[in-house]
Wavefront OBJ file of the C-alpha trace (Angstrom):
o trace
v 0.000 0.000 0.000
v 1.300 3.448 -0.915
v 1.375 6.069 1.833
v 1.308 9.849 1.471
v 3.885 11.436 3.735
v 4.910 15.042 4.289
v 8.379 15.757 2.994
v 10.940 17.694 4.966
v 12.114 19.706 1.975
v 9.847 22.749 2.240
v 7.582 23.374 -0.753
v 7.683 19.764 -1.913
v 5.170 18.681 0.709
v 3.846 15.464 -0.787
v 5.692 12.272 -1.531
v 3.910 9.411 -3.230
v 6.744 7.475 -4.800
v 7.936 10.850 -6.128
v 7.421 14.495 -5.274
v 4.266 15.916 -6.854
v 4.017 19.419 -5.385
v 6.752 21.658 -6.718
v 7.759 25.251 -7.250
v 7.175 26.567 -10.765
v 10.940 26.733 -11.437
v 11.318 23.049 -10.482
v 8.522 21.971 -12.832
v 10.026 24.135 -15.584
v 13.363 22.344 -15.145
v 11.558 18.994 -15.319
v 9.889 19.752 -18.666
v 12.861 18.786 -20.892
v 12.564 15.293 -19.402
v 8.949 15.197 -20.590
v 9.850 15.784 -24.247
v 7.514 13.845 -26.497
v 4.791 13.743 -23.836
v 1.476 15.520 -24.249
v 1.355 17.785 -21.174
v -2.017 19.118 -20.029
v -2.471 21.893 -17.499
v -5.563 22.634 -15.439
v -5.945 25.328 -12.808
v -8.212 26.614 -10.075
v -8.646 27.494 -6.414
v -9.922 24.029 -5.400
v -11.187 25.329 -2.062
v -13.391 22.566 -0.617
v -12.645 19.792 -3.083
v -15.863 18.428 -4.611
v -16.978 15.970 -7.276
v -16.983 18.655 -9.987
v -13.290 19.277 -9.339
v -12.490 15.569 -9.521
v -14.399 15.109 -12.795
v -12.721 18.198 -14.275
v -9.235 16.932 -13.395
v -9.936 13.376 -14.568
v -11.222 14.700 -17.894
v -8.206 16.999 -18.221
v -5.841 14.078 -17.579
v -7.591 12.046 -20.278
v -6.408 14.649 -22.829
v -2.735 13.804 -22.436
v 0.131 11.938 -20.829
v 0.928 14.290 -17.923
v -1.395 16.533 -15.890
v 0.005 19.604 -14.158
v -2.456 21.384 -11.871
v -1.817 25.023 -10.981
v -3.484 26.062 -7.722
v -4.154 29.655 -6.685
v -2.196 30.719 -3.598
v -4.028 31.849 -0.474
v -3.286 35.462 -1.465
v -4.844 35.127 -4.908
v -7.888 33.206 -3.583
v -8.589 36.025 -1.103
v -8.348 38.582 -3.911
v -10.636 36.550 -6.182
v -13.176 35.150 -3.692
v -13.193 37.692 -0.860
v -13.190 37.643 2.926
v -13.223 34.252 4.607
v -11.593 32.436 1.727
v -9.844 30.169 1.234
v -11.302 27.650 3.658
v -8.214 25.424 3.359
v -4.737 26.903 3.026
v -2.702 26.437 -0.156
v -0.595 23.590 1.206
v -3.683 21.651 2.279
v -5.380 22.266 -1.089
v -2.214 21.213 -2.924
v -2.007 18.049 -0.823
v -5.633 17.169 -1.623
v -5.186 17.764 -5.364
v -1.797 16.033 -5.397
v -3.306 12.941 -3.804
v -5.570 12.356 -6.808
v -4.280 9.579 -9.068
v -4.958 11.613 -12.220
v -2.628 14.448 -11.121
v 1.081 14.231 -11.913
v 2.353 17.599 -10.634
v 0.979 20.518 -8.604
v 2.218 24.103 -8.721
v 0.977 26.938 -6.487
v 0.843 30.356 -8.159
v 0.421 33.763 -6.560
v -0.972 35.800 -9.445
v -4.695 36.399 -10.050
v -4.594 34.367 -13.256
v -2.531 31.508 -14.601
v -0.878 33.432 -17.473
v 2.648 33.371 -15.975
v 2.499 29.610 -15.423
v 1.296 29.049 -18.994
v 4.032 31.276 -20.444
v 6.633 29.437 -18.383
v 5.564 25.822 -18.946
v 3.828 26.041 -22.340
v 1.730 22.881 -21.907
v 0.307 21.272 -25.052
v -3.237 21.688 -23.707
v -4.781 24.128 -21.257
v -7.941 22.495 -19.880
v -10.696 24.622 -18.385
v -14.049 23.718 -16.874
v -17.465 23.944 -18.478
v -18.137 27.398 -17.047
v -15.971 28.552 -19.997
v -16.046 28.165 -23.754
v -12.858 27.846 -25.796
v -13.392 31.456 -26.892
v -13.952 32.817 -23.357
v -10.904 31.316 -21.615
v -9.007 34.435 -20.414
v -5.579 32.935 -21.163
v -6.619 31.379 -24.474
v -4.636 33.819 -26.621
v -1.454 33.031 -24.673
v -1.898 29.289 -25.197
v -2.685 29.601 -28.903
v 0.267 32.019 -29.410
v 2.802 29.331 -28.442
v 0.956 26.615 -30.409
v -1.045 25.018 -27.599
v -4.727 24.145 -27.534
v -7.517 25.165 -25.178
v -10.016 22.424 -24.299
v -13.185 22.536 -22.208
v -13.675 19.480 -19.985
v -15.627 18.151 -17.033
v -19.265 17.900 -16.166
v -21.735 20.800 -16.295
v -20.914 23.534 -13.771
v -23.525 22.662 -11.163
v -21.110 22.281 -8.247
v -19.650 25.325 -6.513
v -17.708 25.824 -3.315
v -19.798 28.922 -2.474
v -22.951 26.769 -2.622
v -21.341 24.158 -0.372
v -20.376 26.854 2.140
v -23.934 28.220 2.108
v -25.392 24.736 2.580
v -23.035 23.980 5.487
v -23.852 27.333 7.135
v -27.592 26.583 6.909
v -27.201 23.149 8.501
l 1 2 3 4 5 6 7 8 9 10 11 12 13 14 15 16 17 18 19 20 21 22 23 24 25 26 27 28 29 30 31 32 33 34 35 36 37 38 39 40 41 42 43 44 45 46 47 48 49 50 51 52 53 54 55 56 57 58 59 60 61 62 63 64 65 66 67 68 69 70 71 72 73 74 75 76 77 78 79 80 81 82 83 84 85 86 87 88 89 90 91 92 93 94 95 96 97 98 99 100 101 102 103 104 105 106 107 108 109 110 111 112 113 114 115 116 117 118 119 120 121 122 123 124 125 126 127 128 129 130 131 132 133 134 135 136 137 138 139 140 141 142 143 144 145 146 147 148 149 150 151 152 153 154 155 156 157 158 159 160 161 162 163 164 165 166 167 168 169 170 171
């Protein structure tokens, strides 16, 4: 049986046969070793992991050989979602996402959008959830400019962390 254990080497907080959670620079240095692989990237806050997140990430992984998930830092979640968020800190969210079998690598980013990560890693595919269309993905032009593709994956957007928070508060 495989066991998830915290690592002692700072940002690489998850070991599962290999380190999954890495700094952007570390993942960038890893990319030459992935030559010939179809790398897919997905991103989000992933605050209160739910079935919609899991289906989105599984569908993203099905598009390629390697799935890199970029997670918003606590700072960027607060800016995007407001007071009281995130519920779980970035390391806890990264650990949850990194524990999913479909996820190969996790990167935490501090910006309000994932543009810097896309420009750095240049994945073959940028996967977004069904609350977007290929035309409405904010970073779509960046991906297409370096020759990548934007794909919409996952089930219909009928799961939301804000709804879960509201439901829990009413219980």
